[in-house]
C-alpha positions in Angstrom: 78.5 122.2 91.6 80.5 119.2 92.3 83.8 118.4 90.4 86.0 115.4 90.5 89.6 115.7 90.2 92.1 113.0 89.1 95.5 114.0 90.2 98.9 112.2 89.3 102.1 113.1 91.6 105.4 111.6 90.0 109.0 112.0 91.1 110.7 114.5 89.0 112.5 112.9 86.1 116.0 114.1 87.1 115.7 112.5 90.4 116.4 108.9 91.4 113.3 106.9 92.0 114.3 104.1 94.3 110.8 102.3 94.3 110.8 102.4 90.5 114.4 101.2 90.3 113.7 98.1 92.4 110.6 97.3 90.4 112.5 97.6 86.9 115.1 95.4 88.5 112.6 92.7 89.4 110.9 92.7 86.0 113.6 90.3 84.6 113.2 87.9 87.3 109.6 87.8 86.6 110.0 86.8 83.1 109.3 90.5 81.8 112.9 91.8 80.7 111.1 94.2 78.2 109.7 96.4 81.0 112.2 99.1 82.2 112.4 102.3 83.5 109.6 102.2 85.9 108.6 105.4 87.9 106.3 105.1 90.7 104.1 107.9 92.0 100.5 108.3 93.7 97.1 108.8 92.0 94.9 111.0 94.2 90.9 111.3 93.4 89.2 114.1 95.2 85.8 116.0 94.9 85.8 119.9 95.0 82.6 122.1 95.2 82.9 125.2 93.1 80.9 127.7 91.0 82.6 126.9 87.5 85.0 124.4 86.3 87.8 127.1 86.3 87.3 127.6 90.0 87.6 123.9 90.7 90.8 124.1 88.7 92.2 126.8 90.7 91.3 125.0 94.1 92.9 121.7 93.0 95.9 123.3 91.8 96.2 125.2 95.2 95.6 122.1 97.0 98.4 120.3 95.3 100.8 123.1 95.7 100.2 123.3 99.6 99.8 119.8 100.4 99.6 117.0 97.8 102.9 117.6 96.1 106.3 118.1 97.2 107.4 120.4 94.4 111.2 120.0 95.3 111.1 116.4 94.4 107.8 115.7 92.5 105.5 117.2 89.7 101.9 116.9 89.3 99.1 117.0 86.5 95.5 116.7 87.0 92.1 116.7 84.9 88.9 118.1 86.2 85.5 116.1 85.5 82.2 117.6 85.8 80.0 120.3 84.3 
């Protein structure tokens, strides 16, 4: 079966996010001073072939740990869609 995974990779909350800080600082210049504490990360969509949803979950978790996420600086969460 084919499953689809939606993965979000974000900087750890304890670490500085320079991109997010730059965007936060720019919000006032855009007339949006109410917006702050912006954090910028990655959104990844992929398809995985697996016999069950649980097997797909394990494969996506492995891909995140081995390649998609630098766990020293980032954390990830994902959702699996399909049967």
